[in-house]
C-alpha positions as CSV (number, residue, x, y, z in Angstrom):
1,M,82.8,92.7,87.5
2,E,82.8,91.2,91.0
3,L,86.0,89.9,92.5
4,K,85.7,86.8,94.6
5,I,88.3,85.5,96.9
6,E,88.9,81.7,97.0
7,Y,91.3,79.7,99.0
8,I,93.6,77.4,97.0
9,A,96.4,75.0,98.2
10,V,99.8,76.5,97.5
11,D,100.8,73.3,95.8
12,D,98.0,73.8,93.3
13,L,99.3,77.2,92.2
14,K,101.7,77.4,89.2
15,P,104.3,80.2,88.9
16,Y,104.3,81.8,85.5
17,E,107.4,80.6,83.8
18,K,108.2,84.0,82.2
19,N,107.6,86.0,85.4
20,T,109.5,89.2,84.9
21,R,109.9,90.0,88.6
22,K,112.7,88.4,90.5
23,H,112.5,87.7,94.3
24,E,115.8,87.4,96.2
25,K,115.9,85.6,99.5
26,K,115.9,88.9,101.5
27,D,112.8,90.0,99.6
28,V,110.9,86.8,100.4
29,D,112.1,87.0,104.0
30,N,110.6,90.6,104.2
31,I,107.3,89.5,102.7
32,A,107.2,86.6,105.2
33,K,107.8,88.9,108.1
34,S,105.0,91.1,106.8
35,I,102.6,88.1,106.6
36,E,103.6,87.0,110.1
37,K,102.9,90.4,111.5
38,Y,99.8,91.5,109.6
39,G,98.4,88.3,108.0
40,M,97.8,87.6,104.4
41,C,96.1,90.8,103.4
42,D,96.6,90.7,99.7
43,A,95.2,87.9,97.5
44,I,97.3,86.3,94.8
45,G,96.0,87.0,91.3
46,I,95.6,83.8,89.3
47,W,94.6,83.0,85.7
48,K,93.3,79.9,84.0
49,D,94.7,76.6,85.4
50,N,95.9,78.5,88.5
51,I,98.8,80.2,86.8
52,I,100.0,83.1,89.0
53,V,99.6,86.5,87.4
54,E,100.8,88.5,90.4
55,G,101.9,87.4,93.8
56,H,104.9,85.1,93.1
57,G,106.7,86.6,96.1
58,R,103.8,86.1,98.4
59,L,103.5,82.5,97.4
60,L,107.2,81.9,98.1
61,A,106.8,83.6,101.5
62,C,103.8,81.5,102.3
63,K,105.6,78.3,101.4
64,Q,108.5,79.5,103.6
65,L,106.1,80.0,106.5
66,G,104.4,76.6,105.9
67,I,101.1,78.1,105.0
68,K,99.1,75.5,103.1
69,E,96.3,77.5,101.6
70,V,96.2,81.1,100.3
71,P,93.6,83.6,99.2
72,C,93.4,84.0,95.5
73,V,91.4,86.2,93.1
74,R,90.7,84.8,89.6
75,L,91.6,87.0,86.7
76,D,90.2,84.7,84.0
77,H,88.4,87.6,82.4
78,L,91.7,88.8,81.0
79,T,93.0,87.7,77.6
80,D,96.4,86.2,77.5
81,E,97.9,89.5,76.3
82,Q,96.0,91.5,79.0
83,R,97.3,89.0,81.6
84,R,100.9,89.5,80.6
85,E,100.4,93.3,80.5
86,Y,98.7,93.4,83.9
87,A,101.5,91.3,85.5
88,I,104.1,93.9,84.4
89,A,101.9,96.9,85.1
90,H,101.0,95.6,88.6
91,N,104.6,95.2,89.6
92,A,105.7,98.6,88.1
93,T,103.0,100.7,89.7
94,A,104.7,101.0,93.1
95,E,108.1,101.7,91.5
96,L,106.6,104.6,89.5
97,S,105.0,106.4,92.4
98,I,106.8,108.8,94.8
99,W,106.6,109.2,98.6
100,D,105.2,112.2,100.3
101,K,108.2,112.6,102.5
102,D,106.5,114.9,105.0
103,F,103.7,112.5,105.7
104,L,106.0,109.6,105.6
105,A,108.2,111.1,108.3
106,E,105.1,111.8,110.5
107,E,103.9,108.2,110.0
108,L,107.3,106.6,110.7
109,A,107.9,108.8,113.8
110,D,105.8,106.6,116.1
111,L,105.6,103.2,114.2
112,D,107.8,100.2,114.7
113,L,108.2,98.6,111.3
114,T,110.8,96.0,112.4
C-alpha cells in the first residue's frame, strides 16, 4: 500500500465524535508551538468522508494558528473496526514506550526545547 499526502481545508475535516483522546488547552498550545517552530511534520489520518482517525490535537492547533489547509493521509483501506482500533493504538503507542534516560540527557544538554 502506498500512502499519499493530500491537503484538505481544516473546515472540511470532521472530528470523530467518539474520540477517546482529550486535548486540554495547554496540550493544544504545546502542539501549536511545535507546529510554529518545526512546521506541520505529521499528517492527519482521515477516513471516509474526512472523519479524523488520528490528529485531533493537530487540527485544533492548526485552527488556533489560523492554518487553512493541512496535510492528510487517507486511511480508507481500514474497516470501521480497524479504524477504531488504530485510533486507540496510535495514541497509546507513545504512552507505552520508555525513554532511554542516558541518551535523553545527552540530547537535552544542548537543545532548546522552549
